[in-house]
C-alpha positions as CSV (number, residue, x, y, z in Angstrom):
1,M,0.0,0.0,0.0
2,N,1.5,3.3,-1.1
3,A,0.9,6.7,0.5
4,D,-2.0,7.6,-1.9
5,E,-3.7,4.3,-1.2
6,Y,-3.2,4.7,2.6
7,R,-4.7,8.2,2.6
8,A,-7.6,7.0,0.4
9,T,-8.2,4.1,2.7
10,L,-8.2,6.3,5.7
11,A,-10.7,8.6,4.0
12,A,-12.9,5.6,3.1
13,L,-12.9,4.6,6.8
14,G,-13.3,8.2,8.1
15,L,-10.1,7.9,10.0
16,S,-7.5,10.5,10.8
17,Q,-3.8,9.6,10.8
18,Q,-3.9,9.7,14.6
19,A,-6.9,7.4,14.8
20,S,-5.4,5.0,12.3
21,A,-2.2,4.9,14.4
22,Q,-4.2,4.1,17.5
23,L,-6.2,1.4,15.7
24,L,-3.0,-0.2,14.3
25,G,-1.0,0.2,17.5
26,V,1.7,2.4,16.1
27,D,3.1,5.8,16.9
28,S,1.3,8.7,15.3
29,R,4.6,9.7,13.6
30,T,4.7,6.3,11.9
31,A,1.2,6.9,10.4
32,Q,2.4,10.3,9.3
33,R,5.4,8.8,7.6
34,W,3.1,6.4,5.8
35,A,0.9,9.2,4.6
36,L,3.9,11.2,3.4
37,A,5.5,8.3,1.6
38,E,8.5,8.3,3.9
39,R,7.9,4.7,4.8
40,N,5.8,1.9,3.2
41,V,2.7,0.7,5.1
42,P,3.6,-2.8,6.4
43,R,1.6,-5.5,4.6
44,P,-0.3,-6.7,7.8
45,A,-1.4,-3.1,8.5
46,A,-2.5,-2.6,4.8
47,R,-4.4,-5.9,4.8
48,F,-6.2,-5.0,8.0
49,L,-7.2,-1.6,6.7
50,R,-8.4,-3.1,3.4
51,Y,-10.4,-5.7,5.3
52,L,-12.1,-3.0,7.3
53,V,-13.1,-1.2,4.1
54,R,-14.4,-4.4,2.4
55,V,-16.6,-5.5,5.3
56,G,-17.8,-2.0,6.0
57,A,-16.5,-2.1,9.5
58,D,-17.0,0.9,11.9
59,P,-13.4,1.7,13.0
60,A,-14.7,3.1,16.3
61,K,-16.4,-0.1,17.1
62,V,-13.3,-2.1,16.1
63,Q,-11.1,0.1,18.3
64,A,-13.5,-0.4,21.2
65,M,-13.4,-4.1,20.8
66,L,-9.6,-4.1,20.6
67,D,-9.4,-1.9,23.7
68,Q,-11.7,-4.3,25.5
69,D,-9.6,-7.3,24.5
70,E,-6.4,-5.5,25.6
71,T,-7.9,-4.6,29.0
72,A,-9.1,-8.1,29.6
73,A,-5.6,-9.5,28.7
74,T,-3.9,-7.2,31.2
75,R,-6.3,-8.5,33.8
76,G,-5.6,-12.1,32.9
77,G,-9.0,-12.8,31.5
78,T,-10.7,-12.7,28.2
79,A,-13.1,-10.1,26.7
80,S,-15.9,-12.6,26.7
81,E,-15.7,-13.1,30.5
């Protein structure tokens, strides 16, 4: 995924660079580098973003789910508990 594709994907998802960084678990400067074509978007991140677009996922709901899973993991449980 090149910078143009990354920016277009963020637009399709309604995400800012900052929000995409949080969703992907990277520093906001990393997302900025991707958008400015200073670095390539790693394949796993690109695939995840494309998947979100294809299934019409709401990034805010996905972020909430990931946050819930992360919180449960730090407590030693699972999100379904």
